[in-house]
Every structure is written in C-alpha cells, then in structure tokens.
TORFILO-363934 format. One record per residue (C-alpha): residue in one letter; x, y, z. Coordinates in steps of 0.2 Angstrom, whole numbers, plus 5000, padded with zeros to 4 digits. Example, Ala and Ser with C-alpha at 12.3 -4.5 7.8 and 13.67 -1.06 7.14 Angstrom:
residues 2
A506249785039 S506849955036 
This chain:
residues 222
D550649335543 A552149215543 E551149085544 M550049165530 A551549185520 K552149005522 L550148935516 T550149045501 V552048975498 S551148795497 L549648845486 R550848905474 L551848765474 V550148635473 C549748745457 L551248725450 L551448515455 V549648515446 L550248635426 V551648515427 T550948345431 M549248395418 P549048295400 A549348395385 I547848425375 P547648485360 A547148685357 Y545548695347 A545248865335 G543448825336 S541948705343 S541548565335 N540248555323 I539148385322 V537648355308 S536848185308 V536148115292 P535247995283 T536047885268 L534947755260 G535647585255 V535447405246 Q535947235260 G536047125247 E535347025231 G533447005237 L533547105255 P532447255257 G533247425252 V534147505272 V534047685278 N535747715288 Y536247855299 I537947945298 L538648075311 V539748185306 Q541048305317 L541848425310 D543448505324 H544748645320 V546148605329 A547648705327 S549248655320 Q548848525311 G549148425294 G547548415289 P546048355285 T546348235294 I544648075294 Q544247965307 F543447815305 N542347785323 E541847615323 V541147585339 N539647465338 L538947545355 G537547675350 G536947565334 G538747595326 S539347475314 R540947455303 V541447505287 G542147445272 E543647505261 E542647585248 W541347675259 K542947765268 E543547795250 G541847885248 A542147965261 R543848025258 R542948085241 A541748195251 V542948285262 R544048335245 A542248385237 V542148505250 L543548585251 Y543748625230 A541748695233 V542148795248 G543748845242 D544748805260 S546548695261 G546048585276 H547548595286 D546848605303 W545048505300 M544848355309 I543348245303 T542548115313 I541248015306 K540447885314 N539047755301 R537547695311 S536547535305 A535447395309 T536947275302 S538747265305 L539547325291 T539047435279 D540247445262 G539747565243 M539947745241 S538247755240 A538347885256 S539747985249 A538748125246 A537548125261 I539348125269 A540048275258 V538248375262 A538548315279 I540148395280 M539648555272 A538448595287 A539748575297 H540748685290 R539348845287 G538148775301 G536848755292 V535348625297 L534648495287 R532848455281 S532048315291 D530948285276 V532148245263 V533348115262 L535048105248 S535747945237 G536947955226 Q539247965224 I540148115225 T541648145218 P542848265220 D542548395210 G540748395218 R539848295204 L538648175210 D538648005199 V537347855200 V536747725212 G536147535210 G534647485217 L533747645218 P531947565218 L532247485233 Q532947625242 I531447745237 E530547595248 A531547615265 A531547805261 A529647795260 N529547675275 A530447785286 Q529347925282 Y530348025269 R529548125258 A530748155245 I532648085238 I533948175230 V534548085217 P535948125206 L535648195188 D536248055177 Q535247965188 A533747945174 L534947855163 M535247695172 A533847555169 D532947555182 W532547745181 M530547715175 S530547565190 S531147715202 T529847845195 D528447715198 V528947675214 A529247855219 S527447905209 R526647745220 R527547765238 R527147965236 I529048005235 Q529748145228 L531348145215 I532348295216 Q533948295205 A535548365205 G537048375197 T538348445210 L538748445229 N538048615231 E536548575221 A536148455233 Y536648555250 Q535348685245 A534048565241 M534248455256 T534448615269 V533348735279 R533248915269 
C-alpha cells in the first residue's frame, strides 16, 4: 500500500508538471468551416482569362477583438501572393457579410488563401466571390460546382462591375463551368455585347445579380 501511495503521488506530480509546461492554446467556440470558391480574372494585356480558386476558413475564436483577417500567401499547394488591392477587396467582403448577416464579427477569424497559376494576383474582381464563400462558411451553405462568380463587392453588399468579362467567360467555359454570376450593372459596360456574344457561343449562362444575397442564392445549392 505504501508503494502504491508513492506511485500515485508521483503520477500526480508528473501530470501537474505536464499541465504547467504545456503551451497555452486559444479557446474556440466552434470548429472551423472551410469553403473553396472559384473566381475569374484577367492575367494581363493580350493574355487569356484565368480561373483561380480561393480557400476561406472561418473560425470563431473566444476573446477576439475581431473580425481578424489573415492572408495565407505560402506557395505550397498552388498558393500565390496577393496584392494590396486584392486584400482590400477581401476586407470589403468581410464587411459586406457582417452587414448582411447582422453580426459584429468580434469573434471571427478569417483565413484566406488564393490558389492561382500566377505568382501574384491583384485587383478586386474576386471580392464578391470571397464574400459568398465567407457567407457560406458562416451559414453552412454548399456552393454549386457549375457556377462561378465575377464581381466587386461594396461594404454595404452591392455587386459592382469588373473589366475583361469576355476573357473571363472564355476561361470559365474552358474550365467546364455552365454559368457565371455577374453584377447587374455589368450590362452598362462597353463590352457587354461582346460578353453576351461569347457567352452564347460558348454556351455559358449569364446570371445577373445586384446584391450579395442575390449572388449567394444563385451560387448555393438550394
């Protein structure tokens, strides 16, 4: 019995030592939600359009003064660096989602990774798609596999126009997408007629949406 008592005391001391020396870890209110969303872009003058894929991870972190946004620009897994305009578009996407769902986002931690064939991606044409992905991560929505979205997002949730849409339509068709969600005001752009001609020739449906909520409804599985 004396030996057992000594062994019990020793085990307690070991357990206490482990607890004391363990590094502190953040307390999470829930598990991570990760959503992958396709986006369309233009590489440059005389170059074809491109389809990129963005991973959005939403965590709810206790005692955070959020929303906190971090960009994973590690090249592993096809990741690419993103420019300041691209990052500003992502920040607008976060504000638009918080505005739409009526949340302060104080415990939101959002990690965004862009996967692209190019080493650097910039511009705001992916910001609406990022907003849809964040909303899907928040609501648990599932994105359709045959639809892609191109458009800028405003902080109050409106979709704004993008440039180079004909090239983006070609890229979407080459990647086997069947429909593209575009901003409602895209019809006012000078290249709208050529965009509709390309869409008709490549058998791509153009779906016009004016707000984040409309784009989310069109891009998610009912």
